[in-house]
N, C-alpha and C positions, 0 to 999 in steps of 0.2 A: 080779861087780860090784866095782868099786874102792871102798874105804872112804872115800876122799876125795870121790868122786862122791856117795856116799850122804850124807855129812855136809853137802855143799853143798845137796843136795836138801832135807834136813830143815831146815836153817837158813833157806833161802829159802822153804820152805813155811810156817814159823812167821811169817816177815815177811809173806808173802802173806796169811795168815789174819788178821793184825792190820791190815794195810792195808785189806782187804775189810771187816773189822769196823768200822773207823773211817769208811769211806766209806758203808756201809749200816747205819745206826744201828738199823733195825728188826730186823736179823738178828744184831746184835752179841751175842757170847757172853761178853763180858768178856775181859780180857787173857789170863787163864789158859786159858779155853775156846777163844778164838781161836788161841792158840799151840798147844794140843794138837791141835785139829782141823787146823791148818795143818801141823804136823809129820807127822801121819798122811797127810794129803792130798799133802804134798810128796813123801813116799816113794813113795806109790802113783802120783802123777802122773809122777814121773821114770821109774818102771818102765814105765808105759804108753807114754810118749814113746819110750823106747828100743826097746820091742817093736813099736810100730805103724810107726814110720818106719824103713824099711830102708835108705834112702839119705839123703843130705843131713845134716840135724840128727841123724837117728837114727844114722847112721854115726859122727857125732862123739861121741854119747853112748856108742855101742858101743865106739868107740876108747878112751874113758875107762875103760870096763869092762875093756879088755885092757891097761890100764896106761899108756896114752898120755894125758897131760893137756895139750891145747893150748887156745887161746882159744875155739875153736868148741865144744869139748866142755864147757868150763866154762860158756859161755853157754847151751848146751843144757840142762845140769843146772839152772842158775838159772831158765830159763824153765819147764822141767817142774816144778820144785819150787814156784816161786812161784805159777804158775797152778793147779797141783793143790791147793796149800794154800788158795788163795782159793776155789776151786770147792767143796771139801769143807766149808769153814767156812760158805759161803752155803747149801749144801744142809742142813746140820745146823741152822743158824739158821732156815731156812724151815720145817723140820719142827717145831722148837721153837715157833715163832710160831703155826703151824697147830694145835698141840696145846694152845694157851692159855697157854703159858709164855713169851710175848713179853716184851720189856723193859718196864720201868715208867718210861718217860721222862716 
């Protein structure tokens, strides 16, 4: 994996986690929690996207891993990171709310 691809996935994962936290107040973990969950989810989401999709967007992400950075590979990394970050933040927020640690709005 290319370090630039990983950085893109981590940054967009943090952004995705914070966007999801702002949109879903019941699952919000706070800025730091949303960012940390998003960073981890972004890294995982980007890896899953590149592993699952053998062609199309997956090839673009795989191309980035081989050193080629074109617009489609960057967009693939942004999508995988952002969606992965949002999904993991929602999962953690859901678990937290079900355990009685929901937000005190």
